[in-house]
A tleap script that builds the chain and sets N, CA, C and O, in Angstrom:
source leaprc.protein.ff14SB
mol = sequence {
  NMET LYS LYS LEU LEU ASN LEU THR ARG VAL
  LEU ALA LEU CYS PHE GLY VAL PHE LEU ALA
  THR GLY ALA VAL ALA GLN GLN GLY ASN ARG
  PRO GLN GLY GLN GLY GLN MET SER MET GLN
  ASP ARG ASN ALA GLN MET LEU LYS ASP TYR
  LYS GLU GLN LEU ASN LEU THR ALA GLU GLN
  GLU THR LYS ILE GLN ALA ILE LEU THR SER
  ALA ALA GLU GLU GLN GLN ALA LEU ARG ASN
  GLN ASN ALA THR ARG ASP GLU LEU MET GLU
  LYS ARG ARG ALA LEU MET THR LYS SER GLN
  THR GLU ILE LYS ALA VAL LEU THR PRO GLU
  GLN ALA LYS GLN PHE ASP THR MET VAL ALA
  ASN GLN GLN GLN ARG MET ARG ASN GLY GLN
  GLY GLN ARG PRO SER ARG SER CASN
}
set mol.1.N position { -1.592 -20.157 13.378 }
set mol.1.CA position { -1.007 -18.838 14.014 }
set mol.1.C position { 0.262 -18.431 13.457 }
set mol.1.O position { 0.484 -17.257 13.159 }
set mol.2.N position { 1.212 -19.485 13.287 }
set mol.2.CA position { 2.522 -19.189 12.718 }
set mol.2.C position { 2.480 -18.595 11.319 }
set mol.2.O position { 3.204 -17.670 10.952 }
set mol.3.N position { 1.417 -19.311 10.444 }
set mol.3.CA position { 1.433 -18.878 9.113 }
set mol.3.C position { 0.640 -17.476 9.083 }
set mol.3.O position { 0.920 -16.691 8.177 }
set mol.4.N position { -0.385 -17.113 10.079 }
set mol.4.CA position { -0.785 -15.791 10.059 }
set mol.4.C position { 0.236 -14.726 10.454 }
set mol.4.O position { 0.249 -13.616 9.922 }
set mol.5.N position { 1.037 -15.079 11.349 }
set mol.5.CA position { 2.348 -14.163 11.510 }
set mol.5.C position { 3.284 -14.050 10.473 }
set mol.5.O position { 3.903 -12.994 10.338 }
set mol.6.N position { 3.488 -15.103 9.643 }
set mol.6.CA position { 4.357 -15.034 8.547 }
set mol.6.C position { 3.639 -14.223 7.421 }
set mol.6.O position { 4.305 -13.438 6.746 }
set mol.7.N position { 2.420 -14.372 7.216 }
set mol.7.CA position { 1.591 -13.696 6.266 }
set mol.7.C position { 1.653 -12.130 6.549 }
set mol.7.O position { 1.804 -11.314 5.640 }
set mol.8.N position { 1.524 -11.788 7.872 }
set mol.8.CA position { 1.646 -10.424 8.196 }
set mol.8.C position { 2.929 -9.745 7.987 }
set mol.8.O position { 3.063 -8.560 7.682 }
set mol.9.N position { 3.824 -10.571 8.172 }
set mol.9.CA position { 5.286 -10.041 7.972 }
set mol.9.C position { 5.520 -9.796 6.453 }
set mol.9.O position { 6.108 -8.810 6.009 }
set mol.10.N position { 5.026 -10.740 5.753 }
set mol.10.CA position { 5.182 -10.477 4.211 }
set mol.10.C position { 4.403 -9.464 3.702 }
set mol.10.O position { 4.789 -8.834 2.718 }
set mol.11.N position { 3.164 -9.181 4.344 }
set mol.11.CA position { 2.492 -8.207 3.914 }
set mol.11.C position { 2.900 -6.707 4.299 }
set mol.11.O position { 2.635 -5.665 3.700 }
set mol.12.N position { 3.621 -6.912 5.470 }
set mol.12.CA position { 4.323 -5.630 5.964 }
set mol.12.C position { 5.424 -5.357 5.094 }
set mol.12.O position { 5.579 -4.177 4.781 }
set mol.13.N position { 6.283 -6.272 4.604 }
set mol.13.CA position { 7.371 -6.119 3.839 }
set mol.13.C position { 6.907 -5.562 2.343 }
set mol.13.O position { 7.451 -4.584 1.831 }
set mol.14.N position { 5.989 -6.200 1.798 }
set mol.14.CA position { 5.513 -5.670 0.701 }
set mol.14.C position { 4.945 -4.280 0.767 }
set mol.14.O position { 5.032 -3.529 -0.205 }
set mol.15.N position { 4.453 -3.974 1.720 }
set mol.15.CA position { 3.805 -2.490 1.893 }
set mol.15.C position { 4.808 -1.539 2.007 }
set mol.15.O position { 4.781 -0.448 1.437 }
set mol.16.N position { 5.766 -1.971 2.796 }
set mol.16.CA position { 7.044 -1.201 2.922 }
set mol.16.C position { 7.815 -1.024 1.753 }
set mol.16.O position { 8.322 0.090 1.625 }
set mol.17.N position { 8.028 -1.875 0.852 }
set mol.17.CA position { 8.717 -1.767 -0.388 }
set mol.17.C position { 7.856 -0.844 -1.307 }
set mol.17.O position { 8.328 0.037 -2.026 }
set mol.18.N position { 6.537 -1.154 -1.194 }
set mol.18.CA position { 5.500 -0.342 -2.038 }
set mol.18.C position { 5.839 1.025 -1.631 }
set mol.18.O position { 6.227 1.763 -2.537 }
set mol.19.N position { 5.764 1.539 -0.364 }
set mol.19.CA position { 5.934 2.940 0.125 }
set mol.19.C position { 7.180 3.419 -0.187 }
set mol.19.O position { 7.278 4.585 -0.570 }
set mol.20.N position { 8.266 2.638 -0.079 }
set mol.20.CA position { 9.561 2.949 -0.278 }
set mol.20.C position { 9.882 3.493 -1.803 }
set mol.20.O position { 10.588 4.456 -2.099 }
set mol.21.N position { 9.181 2.627 -2.666 }
set mol.21.CA position { 9.259 2.975 -4.055 }
set mol.21.C position { 8.563 4.375 -4.444 }
set mol.21.O position { 8.943 5.025 -5.418 }
set mol.22.N position { 7.603 4.747 -3.676 }
set mol.22.CA position { 6.920 6.006 -3.842 }
set mol.22.C position { 7.783 6.964 -3.275 }
set mol.22.O position { 7.792 8.057 -3.840 }
set mol.23.N position { 8.596 6.797 -2.176 }
set mol.23.CA position { 9.659 7.763 -1.578 }
set mol.23.C position { 10.543 8.109 -2.695 }
set mol.23.O position { 10.655 9.287 -3.032 }
set mol.24.N position { 11.190 7.155 -3.305 }
set mol.24.CA position { 12.034 7.282 -4.275 }
set mol.24.C position { 11.710 8.365 -5.289 }
set mol.24.O position { 12.426 9.312 -5.611 }
set mol.25.N position { 10.457 8.042 -5.749 }
set mol.25.CA position { 9.934 8.844 -7.034 }
set mol.25.C position { 9.682 10.176 -6.434 }
set mol.25.O position { 9.839 11.142 -7.180 }
set mol.26.N position { 9.329 10.380 -5.251 }
set mol.26.CA position { 8.884 11.855 -4.590 }
set mol.26.C position { 10.252 12.565 -4.411 }
set mol.26.O position { 10.348 13.787 -4.526 }
set mol.27.N position { 11.301 11.766 -4.127 }
set mol.27.CA position { 12.511 12.434 -3.914 }
set mol.27.C position { 13.219 12.935 -5.123 }
set mol.27.O position { 14.258 13.588 -5.031 }
set mol.28.N position { 12.627 12.614 -6.321 }
set mol.28.CA position { 13.223 12.945 -7.618 }
set mol.28.C position { 14.485 12.312 -8.066 }
set mol.28.O position { 15.213 12.866 -8.889 }
set mol.29.N position { 14.791 11.024 -7.477 }
set mol.29.CA position { 16.014 10.264 -7.830 }
set mol.29.C position { 15.613 9.624 -9.193 }
set mol.29.O position { 16.524 9.111 -9.844 }
set mol.30.N position { 14.386 9.600 -9.679 }
set mol.30.CA position { 14.134 8.998 -10.963 }
set mol.30.C position { 13.148 9.964 -11.604 }
set mol.30.O position { 12.109 10.229 -11.001 }
set mol.31.N position { 13.409 10.501 -12.781 }
set mol.31.CA position { 12.391 11.281 -13.388 }
set mol.31.C position { 11.073 10.660 -13.661 }
set mol.31.O position { 10.925 9.529 -14.124 }
set mol.32.N position { 9.980 11.614 -13.290 }
set mol.32.CA position { 8.646 11.125 -13.694 }
set mol.32.C position { 8.503 10.600 -15.051 }
set mol.32.O position { 9.291 10.967 -15.922 }
set mol.33.N position { 7.602 9.805 -15.294 }
set mol.33.CA position { 7.211 9.405 -16.572 }
set mol.33.C position { 8.170 8.100 -17.043 }
set mol.33.O position { 8.135 7.711 -18.211 }
set mol.34.N position { 8.920 7.539 -16.163 }
set mol.34.CA position { 9.818 6.609 -16.463 }
set mol.34.C position { 9.385 5.348 -15.598 }
set mol.34.O position { 10.247 4.605 -15.129 }
set mol.35.N position { 8.181 5.151 -15.420 }
set mol.35.CA position { 7.576 3.977 -14.858 }
set mol.35.C position { 7.376 4.301 -13.291 }
set mol.35.O position { 6.940 3.417 -12.554 }
set mol.36.N position { 7.687 5.527 -12.810 }
set mol.36.CA position { 7.399 5.920 -11.432 }
set mol.36.C position { 6.392 6.810 -11.120 }
set mol.36.O position { 6.445 7.872 -11.741 }
set mol.37.N position { 5.466 6.671 -10.313 }
set mol.37.CA position { 4.363 7.526 -9.995 }
set mol.37.C position { 4.674 8.093 -8.574 }
set mol.37.O position { 5.312 7.478 -7.720 }
set mol.38.N position { 4.129 9.379 -8.423 }
set mol.38.CA position { 4.250 10.094 -7.119 }
set mol.38.C position { 3.366 9.348 -6.149 }
set mol.38.O position { 2.583 8.518 -6.612 }
set mol.39.N position { 3.419 9.572 -4.795 }
set mol.39.CA position { 2.602 8.964 -3.793 }
set mol.39.C position { 1.166 9.182 -4.046 }
set mol.39.O position { 0.339 8.290 -3.862 }
set mol.40.N position { 0.843 10.435 -4.494 }
set mol.40.CA position { -0.438 10.780 -4.699 }
set mol.40.C position { -0.909 10.077 -5.826 }
set mol.40.O position { -2.031 9.583 -5.719 }
set mol.41.N position { -0.320 9.933 -6.840 }
set mol.41.CA position { -0.805 9.028 -7.978 }
set mol.41.C position { -0.988 7.856 -7.728 }
set mol.41.O position { -1.959 7.239 -8.166 }
set mol.42.N position { 0.061 7.257 -6.856 }
set mol.42.CA position { -0.017 5.638 -6.547 }
set mol.42.C position { -1.345 5.596 -5.684 }
set mol.42.O position { -2.180 4.711 -5.868 }
set mol.43.N position { -1.509 6.612 -4.714 }
set mol.43.CA position { -2.824 6.249 -3.849 }
set mol.43.C position { -4.069 6.498 -4.716 }
set mol.43.O position { -5.112 5.912 -4.423 }
set mol.44.N position { -4.021 7.294 -5.718 }
set mol.44.CA position { -5.196 7.515 -6.450 }
set mol.44.C position { -5.548 6.110 -7.230 }
set mol.44.O position { -6.674 5.614 -7.176 }
set mol.45.N position { -4.568 5.586 -7.887 }
set mol.45.CA position { -4.623 4.353 -8.415 }
set mol.45.C position { -5.057 3.230 -7.660 }
set mol.45.O position { -5.812 2.382 -8.137 }
set mol.46.N position { -4.540 3.185 -6.316 }
set mol.46.CA position { -4.923 2.341 -5.439 }
set mol.46.C position { -6.412 2.389 -5.156 }
set mol.46.O position { -7.139 1.400 -5.246 }
set mol.47.N position { -6.783 3.496 -4.839 }
set mol.47.CA position { -8.245 3.813 -4.529 }
set mol.47.C position { -9.121 3.353 -5.737 }
set mol.47.O position { -10.114 2.635 -5.621 }
set mol.48.N position { -8.660 3.828 -6.851 }
set mol.48.CA position { -9.483 3.410 -8.123 }
set mol.48.C position { -9.532 1.851 -8.123 }
set mol.48.O position { -10.640 1.348 -8.312 }
set mol.49.N position { -8.616 1.147 -7.960 }
set mol.49.CA position { -8.542 -0.387 -8.013 }
set mol.49.C position { -9.417 -0.909 -6.873 }
set mol.49.O position { -10.230 -1.805 -7.105 }
set mol.50.N position { -9.276 -0.353 -5.575 }
set mol.50.CA position { -10.131 -0.746 -4.619 }
set mol.50.C position { -11.758 -0.410 -5.049 }
set mol.50.O position { -12.670 -1.235 -4.985 }
set mol.51.N position { -11.872 0.830 -5.446 }
set mol.51.CA position { -13.334 1.067 -5.830 }
set mol.51.C position { -13.967 0.159 -6.850 }
set mol.51.O position { -15.147 -0.183 -6.777 }
set mol.52.N position { -13.118 -0.232 -7.835 }
set mol.52.CA position { -13.551 -1.185 -8.990 }
set mol.52.C position { -13.760 -2.612 -8.451 }
set mol.52.O position { -14.817 -3.208 -8.661 }
set mol.53.N position { -12.733 -3.161 -7.747 }
set mol.53.CA position { -12.649 -4.464 -7.354 }
set mol.53.C position { -13.492 -4.757 -6.065 }
set mol.53.O position { -14.006 -5.867 -5.927 }
set mol.54.N position { -13.628 -3.856 -5.197 }
set mol.54.CA position { -14.363 -4.081 -4.123 }
set mol.54.C position { -15.755 -3.401 -3.949 }
set mol.54.O position { -16.484 -3.550 -2.968 }
set mol.55.N position { -16.015 -2.645 -5.026 }
set mol.55.CA position { -17.370 -2.142 -5.202 }
set mol.55.C position { -17.670 -1.018 -3.971 }
set mol.55.O position { -18.722 -1.053 -3.333 }
set mol.56.N position { -16.787 -0.184 -3.763 }
set mol.56.CA position { -16.854 0.658 -2.613 }
set mol.56.C position { -18.095 1.576 -2.765 }
set mol.56.O position { -18.538 1.908 -3.864 }
set mol.57.N position { -18.604 1.948 -1.618 }
set mol.57.CA position { -19.612 2.985 -1.564 }
set mol.57.C position { -18.773 4.338 -1.442 }
set mol.57.O position { -17.601 4.484 -1.093 }
set mol.58.N position { -19.607 5.173 -1.789 }
set mol.58.CA position { -19.055 6.696 -1.575 }
set mol.58.C position { -18.429 6.849 -0.194 }
set mol.58.O position { -17.254 7.204 -0.096 }
set mol.59.N position { -19.183 6.589 0.884 }
set mol.59.CA position { -18.661 6.637 2.220 }
set mol.59.C position { -17.306 5.846 2.591 }
set mol.59.O position { -16.424 6.280 3.332 }
set mol.60.N position { -17.313 4.562 1.912 }
set mol.60.CA position { -16.040 3.777 2.117 }
set mol.60.C position { -14.874 4.423 1.382 }
set mol.60.O position { -13.727 4.452 1.827 }
set mol.61.N position { -15.277 4.957 0.181 }
set mol.61.CA position { -14.053 5.360 -0.744 }
set mol.61.C position { -13.560 6.753 0.066 }
set mol.61.O position { -12.365 7.048 0.052 }
set mol.62.N position { -14.391 7.467 0.664 }
set mol.62.CA position { -13.978 8.697 1.398 }
set mol.62.C position { -13.098 8.374 2.473 }
set mol.62.O position { -12.075 9.036 2.650 }
set mol.63.N position { -13.469 7.221 3.354 }
set mol.63.CA position { -12.615 6.778 4.415 }
set mol.63.C position { -11.324 6.275 4.065 }
set mol.63.O position { -10.285 6.575 4.653 }
set mol.64.N position { -11.433 5.400 2.965 }
set mol.64.CA position { -10.079 4.917 2.545 }
set mol.64.C position { -9.200 5.854 1.997 }
set mol.64.O position { -7.990 5.743 2.194 }
set mol.65.N position { -9.740 6.904 1.228 }
set mol.65.CA position { -8.842 7.958 0.753 }
set mol.65.C position { -8.221 8.577 1.956 }
set mol.65.O position { -7.017 8.817 1.860 }
set mol.66.N position { -8.851 8.895 3.127 }
set mol.66.CA position { -8.313 9.492 4.262 }
set mol.66.C position { -7.249 8.480 4.725 }
set mol.66.O position { -6.132 8.952 4.943 }
set mol.67.N position { -7.413 7.274 4.892 }
set mol.67.CA position { -6.488 6.301 5.260 }
set mol.67.C position { -5.129 6.334 4.482 }
set mol.67.O position { -4.022 6.388 5.017 }
set mol.68.N position { -5.391 6.291 3.090 }
set mol.68.CA position { -4.074 6.465 2.268 }
set mol.68.C position { -3.475 7.712 2.452 }
set mol.68.O position { -2.247 7.786 2.507 }
set mol.69.N position { -4.203 8.734 2.559 }
set mol.69.CA position { -3.506 10.072 2.548 }
set mol.69.C position { -2.752 10.084 3.922 }
set mol.69.O position { -1.617 10.561 3.906 }
set mol.70.N position { -3.247 9.615 5.106 }
set mol.70.CA position { -2.469 9.608 6.399 }
set mol.70.C position { -1.465 8.735 6.369 }
set mol.70.O position { -0.488 9.021 7.060 }
set mol.71.N position { -1.437 7.552 5.635 }
set mol.71.CA position { -0.277 6.671 5.582 }
set mol.71.C position { 0.762 7.240 4.775 }
set mol.71.O position { 1.910 6.837 4.967 }
set mol.72.N position { 0.523 8.194 3.822 }
set mol.72.CA position { 1.398 8.723 2.814 }
set mol.72.C position { 2.169 9.917 3.752 }
set mol.72.O position { 3.369 10.168 3.646 }
set mol.73.N position { 1.367 10.509 4.560 }
set mol.73.CA position { 1.877 11.466 5.305 }
set mol.73.C position { 3.066 10.976 6.392 }
set mol.73.O position { 4.198 11.430 6.558 }
set mol.74.N position { 2.429 9.968 7.007 }
set mol.74.CA position { 3.275 9.080 8.055 }
set mol.74.C position { 4.735 8.731 7.269 }
set mol.74.O position { 5.872 8.905 7.707 }
set mol.75.N position { 4.358 8.234 6.091 }
set mol.75.CA position { 5.614 7.688 5.210 }
set mol.75.C position { 6.669 8.930 4.929 }
set mol.75.O position { 7.892 8.808 4.855 }
set mol.76.N position { 6.028 9.963 4.810 }
set mol.76.CA position { 6.817 11.261 4.608 }
set mol.76.C position { 7.499 11.515 5.874 }
set mol.76.O position { 8.691 11.821 5.883 }
set mol.77.N position { 6.820 11.407 6.929 }
set mol.77.CA position { 7.638 11.737 8.261 }
set mol.77.C position { 8.625 10.695 8.560 }
set mol.77.O position { 9.571 10.980 9.294 }
set mol.78.N position { 8.503 9.484 8.054 }
set mol.78.CA position { 9.439 8.456 8.423 }
set mol.78.C position { 10.629 8.922 7.488 }
set mol.78.O position { 11.731 8.857 8.032 }
set mol.79.N position { 10.614 9.306 6.395 }
set mol.79.CA position { 11.650 9.599 5.510 }
set mol.79.C position { 12.629 10.755 6.148 }
set mol.79.O position { 13.848 10.750 5.980 }
set mol.80.N position { 11.879 11.798 6.944 }
set mol.80.CA position { 12.646 12.812 7.476 }
set mol.80.C position { 13.418 12.293 8.915 }
set mol.80.O position { 14.180 12.994 9.581 }
set mol.81.N position { 13.074 11.068 9.180 }
set mol.81.CA position { 13.676 10.614 10.561 }
set mol.81.C position { 15.063 10.286 10.451 }
set mol.81.O position { 15.508 9.914 9.365 }
set mol.82.N position { 15.876 10.397 11.574 }
set mol.82.CA position { 17.262 9.911 11.253 }
set mol.82.C position { 17.392 8.549 12.075 }
set mol.82.O position { 17.845 8.520 13.219 }
set mol.83.N position { 16.951 7.430 11.381 }
set mol.83.CA position { 16.939 6.261 11.833 }
set mol.83.C position { 17.771 5.220 10.900 }
set mol.83.O position { 18.151 5.560 9.779 }
set mol.84.N position { 18.025 3.945 11.431 }
set mol.84.CA position { 18.861 3.047 10.533 }
set mol.84.C position { 17.890 2.427 9.686 }
set mol.84.O position { 16.719 2.349 10.058 }
set mol.85.N position { 18.286 1.955 8.524 }
set mol.85.CA position { 17.497 1.231 7.673 }
set mol.85.C position { 16.608 0.183 8.292 }
set mol.85.O position { 15.429 0.101 7.944 }
set mol.86.N position { 17.074 -0.538 9.102 }
set mol.86.CA position { 16.239 -1.539 9.851 }
set mol.86.C position { 15.161 -1.094 10.691 }
set mol.86.O position { 14.121 -1.750 10.752 }
set mol.87.N position { 15.332 0.030 11.382 }
set mol.87.CA position { 14.469 0.905 11.980 }
set mol.87.C position { 13.371 1.252 11.189 }
set mol.87.O position { 12.210 0.957 11.474 }
set mol.88.N position { 13.751 1.926 10.116 }
set mol.88.CA position { 12.807 2.386 9.130 }
set mol.88.C position { 12.037 1.406 8.441 }
set mol.88.O position { 10.862 1.682 8.201 }
set mol.89.N position { 12.552 0.191 8.044 }
set mol.89.CA position { 11.773 -0.983 7.580 }
set mol.89.C position { 10.714 -1.349 8.607 }
set mol.89.O position { 9.539 -1.473 8.262 }
set mol.90.N position { 11.100 -1.519 9.839 }
set mol.90.CA position { 10.165 -1.916 10.910 }
set mol.90.C position { 9.027 -0.941 10.974 }
set mol.90.O position { 7.870 -1.341 11.100 }
set mol.91.N position { 9.344 0.373 10.888 }
set mol.91.CA position { 8.317 1.295 11.077 }
set mol.91.C position { 7.396 1.283 9.971 }
set mol.91.O position { 6.196 1.490 10.149 }
set mol.92.N position { 7.936 1.032 8.736 }
set mol.92.CA position { 7.139 0.912 7.356 }
set mol.92.C position { 6.256 -0.358 7.603 }
set mol.92.O position { 5.070 -0.316 7.276 }
set mol.93.N position { 6.768 -1.443 8.148 }
set mol.93.CA position { 5.870 -2.550 8.257 }
set mol.93.C position { 4.708 -2.379 9.108 }
set mol.93.O position { 3.589 -2.793 8.802 }
set mol.94.N position { 5.028 -1.672 10.338 }
set mol.94.CA position { 3.923 -1.299 11.355 }
set mol.94.C position { 2.931 -0.364 10.613 }
set mol.94.O position { 1.719 -0.510 10.769 }
set mol.95.N position { 3.400 0.512 9.877 }
set mol.95.CA position { 2.379 1.299 9.165 }
set mol.95.C position { 1.684 0.853 8.223 }
set mol.95.O position { 0.586 1.374 8.027 }
set mol.96.N position { 2.148 -0.267 7.357 }
set mol.96.CA position { 1.531 -0.976 6.435 }
set mol.96.C position { 0.458 -1.674 7.184 }
set mol.96.O position { -0.702 -1.511 6.805 }
set mol.97.N position { 0.731 -2.488 8.277 }
set mol.97.CA position { -0.313 -3.211 8.869 }
set mol.97.C position { -1.336 -2.452 9.562 }
set mol.97.O position { -2.491 -2.877 9.605 }
set mol.98.N position { -1.016 -1.424 10.074 }
set mol.98.CA position { -2.008 -0.407 10.537 }
set mol.98.C position { -3.043 0.173 9.401 }
set mol.98.O position { -4.266 0.229 9.529 }
set mol.99.N position { -2.340 0.558 8.350 }
set mol.99.CA position { -3.354 0.939 7.221 }
set mol.99.C position { -4.183 -0.113 6.579 }
set mol.99.O position { -5.304 0.132 6.133 }
set mol.100.N position { -3.566 -1.414 6.531 }
set mol.100.CA position { -4.421 -2.436 6.035 }
set mol.100.C position { -5.479 -2.698 7.189 }
set mol.100.O position { -6.624 -2.938 6.805 }
set mol.101.N position { -5.273 -2.685 8.354 }
set mol.101.CA position { -6.388 -2.994 9.399 }
set mol.101.C position { -7.430 -1.875 9.489 }
set mol.101.O position { -8.556 -2.152 9.901 }
set mol.102.N position { -7.132 -0.693 9.147 }
set mol.102.CA position { -7.959 0.443 9.001 }
set mol.102.C position { -8.823 0.279 7.769 }
set mol.102.O position { -10.045 0.414 7.846 }
set mol.103.N position { -8.189 -0.019 6.599 }
set mol.103.CA position { -9.033 -0.266 5.375 }
set mol.103.C position { -9.982 -1.442 5.808 }
set mol.103.O position { -11.186 -1.192 5.751 }
set mol.104.N position { -9.634 -2.583 6.197 }
set mol.104.CA position { -10.409 -3.620 6.509 }
set mol.104.C position { -11.499 -3.154 7.452 }
set mol.104.O position { -12.630 -3.601 7.263 }
set mol.105.N position { -11.313 -2.410 8.324 }
set mol.105.CA position { -12.443 -2.075 9.048 }
set mol.105.C position { -13.589 -1.340 8.450 }
set mol.105.O position { -14.748 -1.359 8.863 }
set mol.106.N position { -13.109 -0.671 7.397 }
set mol.106.CA position { -14.281 0.156 6.746 }
set mol.106.C position { -15.095 -0.853 5.656 }
set mol.106.O position { -16.149 -0.462 5.154 }
set mol.107.N position { -14.603 -2.002 5.370 }
set mol.107.CA position { -15.066 -2.872 4.477 }
set mol.107.C position { -16.118 -3.833 5.009 }
set mol.107.O position { -16.062 -4.068 6.216 }
set mol.108.N position { -16.945 -4.347 4.385 }
set mol.108.CA position { -17.830 -5.435 4.767 }
set mol.108.C position { -16.926 -6.682 4.972 }
set mol.108.O position { -15.723 -6.671 4.711 }
set mol.109.N position { -17.616 -7.789 5.473 }
set mol.109.CA position { -16.608 -8.989 5.554 }
set mol.109.C position { -16.471 -9.614 4.125 }
set mol.109.O position { -15.462 -10.297 3.949 }
set mol.110.N position { -17.352 -9.476 3.072 }
set mol.110.CA position { -17.037 -9.945 1.743 }
set mol.110.C position { -16.056 -8.959 1.138 }
set mol.110.O position { -15.260 -9.404 0.310 }
set mol.111.N position { -16.026 -7.867 1.406 }
set mol.111.CA position { -15.007 -6.947 0.871 }
set mol.111.C position { -13.744 -7.297 1.435 }
set mol.111.O position { -12.761 -7.450 0.710 }
set mol.112.N position { -13.695 -7.439 2.706 }
set mol.112.CA position { -12.349 -7.787 3.387 }
set mol.112.C position { -11.779 -8.925 2.849 }
set mol.112.O position { -10.571 -8.939 2.610 }
set mol.113.N position { -12.630 -10.079 2.579 }
set mol.113.CA position { -12.104 -11.254 1.823 }
set mol.113.C position { -11.326 -10.993 0.720 }
set mol.113.O position { -10.143 -11.317 0.620 }
set mol.114.N position { -12.155 -10.248 -0.341 }
set mol.114.CA position { -11.653 -9.827 -1.521 }
set mol.114.C position { -10.162 -8.917 -1.316 }
set mol.114.O position { -9.185 -9.079 -2.047 }
set mol.115.N position { -10.214 -8.046 -0.294 }
set mol.115.CA position { -9.145 -7.308 -0.130 }
set mol.115.C position { -7.891 -8.181 0.232 }
set mol.115.O position { -6.773 -7.898 -0.200 }
set mol.116.N position { -8.130 -9.241 1.034 }
set mol.116.CA position { -7.178 -10.076 1.539 }
set mol.116.C position { -6.548 -10.913 0.280 }
set mol.116.O position { -5.392 -11.336 0.273 }
set mol.117.N position { -7.477 -11.083 -0.769 }
set mol.117.CA position { -7.108 -11.731 -1.983 }
set mol.117.C position { -6.145 -10.725 -2.810 }
set mol.117.O position { -5.083 -11.071 -3.327 }
set mol.118.N position { -6.672 -9.481 -2.845 }
set mol.118.CA position { -5.969 -8.540 -3.578 }
set mol.118.C position { -4.472 -8.483 -3.070 }
set mol.118.O position { -3.516 -8.727 -3.807 }
set mol.119.N position { -4.369 -8.146 -1.775 }
set mol.119.CA position { -3.128 -8.254 -1.092 }
set mol.119.C position { -2.265 -9.395 -1.377 }
set mol.119.O position { -1.069 -9.279 -1.645 }
set mol.120.N position { -2.845 -10.408 -1.317 }
set mol.120.CA position { -2.011 -11.843 -1.530 }
set mol.120.C position { -1.532 -11.895 -3.072 }
set mol.120.O position { -0.449 -12.379 -3.397 }
set mol.121.N position { -2.384 -11.388 -3.912 }
set mol.121.CA position { -1.969 -11.471 -5.289 }
set mol.121.C position { -0.880 -10.367 -5.496 }
set mol.121.O position { 0.024 -10.578 -6.304 }
set mol.122.N position { -0.935 -9.236 -4.817 }
set mol.122.CA position { 0.066 -8.398 -5.130 }
set mol.122.C position { 1.495 -8.887 -4.260 }
set mol.122.O position { 2.582 -8.460 -4.650 }
set mol.123.N position { 1.432 -9.615 -3.312 }
set mol.123.CA position { 2.604 -10.230 -2.611 }
set mol.123.C position { 3.133 -11.195 -3.781 }
set mol.123.O position { 4.303 -11.175 -4.166 }
set mol.124.N position { 2.154 -12.034 -4.300 }
set mol.124.CA position { 2.671 -13.088 -5.191 }
set mol.124.C position { 3.624 -12.381 -6.447 }
set mol.124.O position { 4.702 -12.796 -6.873 }
set mol.125.N position { 2.844 -11.168 -6.886 }
set mol.125.CA position { 3.463 -10.410 -7.993 }
set mol.125.C position { 5.077 -9.807 -7.540 }
set mol.125.O position { 6.079 -9.787 -8.254 }
set mol.126.N position { 4.956 -9.414 -6.338 }
set mol.126.CA position { 6.305 -8.997 -5.643 }
set mol.126.C position { 7.254 -10.079 -5.641 }
set mol.126.O position { 8.404 -9.825 -6.000 }
set mol.127.N position { 6.936 -11.284 -5.280 }
set mol.127.CA position { 7.891 -12.426 -5.005 }
set mol.127.C position { 8.225 -12.844 -6.462 }
set mol.127.O position { 9.348 -13.322 -6.623 }
set mol.128.N position { 7.551 -12.753 -7.370 }
set mol.128.CA position { 7.695 -13.049 -8.735 }
set mol.128.C position { 8.638 -12.072 -9.619 }
set mol.128.O position { 9.084 -12.270 -10.749 }
set mol.129.N position { 8.811 -10.909 -8.726 }
set mol.129.CA position { 9.510 -9.822 -9.429 }
set mol.129.C position { 8.816 -8.922 -10.394 }
set mol.129.O position { 9.396 -8.078 -11.078 }
set mol.130.N position { 7.457 -9.175 -10.402 }
set mol.130.CA position { 6.573 -8.271 -11.451 }
set mol.130.C position { 6.141 -6.887 -10.831 }
set mol.130.O position { 5.690 -6.005 -11.562 }
set mol.131.N position { 6.273 -6.726 -9.594 }
set mol.131.CA position { 5.750 -5.365 -8.937 }
set mol.131.C position { 4.419 -5.184 -9.111 }
set mol.131.O position { 3.558 -6.062 -9.042 }
set mol.132.N position { 4.230 -3.799 -9.384 }
set mol.132.CA position { 2.837 -3.339 -9.523 }
set mol.132.C position { 2.087 -3.911 -10.749 }
set mol.132.O position { 2.674 -4.070 -11.820 }
set mol.133.N position { 0.756 -4.223 -10.574 }
set mol.133.CA position { -0.002 -4.728 -11.742 }
set mol.133.C position { -0.219 -3.425 -12.573 }
set mol.133.O position { -0.575 -2.377 -12.033 }
set mol.134.N position { 0.020 -3.545 -13.958 }
set mol.134.CA position { -0.193 -2.484 -14.965 }
set mol.134.C position { -1.702 -2.135 -14.785 }
set mol.134.O position { -2.607 -2.957 -14.643 }
set mol.135.N position { -1.833 -0.645 -14.818 }
set mol.135.CA position { -3.311 -0.339 -14.728 }
set mol.135.C position { -4.064 -0.665 -16.022 }
set mol.135.O position { -3.597 -0.678 -17.161 }
set mol.136.N position { -5.323 -0.926 -15.631 }
set mol.136.CA position { -6.262 -1.207 -16.893 }
set mol.136.C position { -6.765 0.034 -17.642 }
set mol.136.O position { -7.128 1.046 -17.042 }
set mol.137.N position { -6.771 -0.074 -18.856 }
set mol.137.CA position { -7.278 1.094 -19.523 }
set mol.137.C position { -8.725 0.748 -20.129 }
set mol.137.O position { -8.816 -0.159 -20.956 }
set mol.138.N position { -9.706 1.376 -19.774 }
set mol.138.CA position { -10.999 0.934 -20.247 }
set mol.138.C position { -11.570 2.160 -21.081 }
set mol.138.O position { -12.676 2.081 -21.617 }
savepdb mol mol.pdb
quit
């Protein structure tokens, strides 16, 4: 149980960092084209990865697109709040957990296991300082 709680916290932190990075790119603090994607581009890449790796159906893809869009909108609303850094981080963690739970609800049990593996791999890359996996070009 303790490991699950710790895993959830790590997932939340990674997702928060992931969303925060998108926020910086959207705010224009870094020029586009220098390794930063807009939130829309990031969501499109995530959806593409999910579609390829999880073999999503068209219905699943549509539902996950809506989840990602909603999360991006909620993230934007968080940026506009007057809150402390710790409060924002906690809200981002909650948003990430909510989004992951919603995505897993759309998936089959087998896809959910693969999704968990994808999230764990992302966490490992973040811990190793590698960040986002470079997109594949086919």
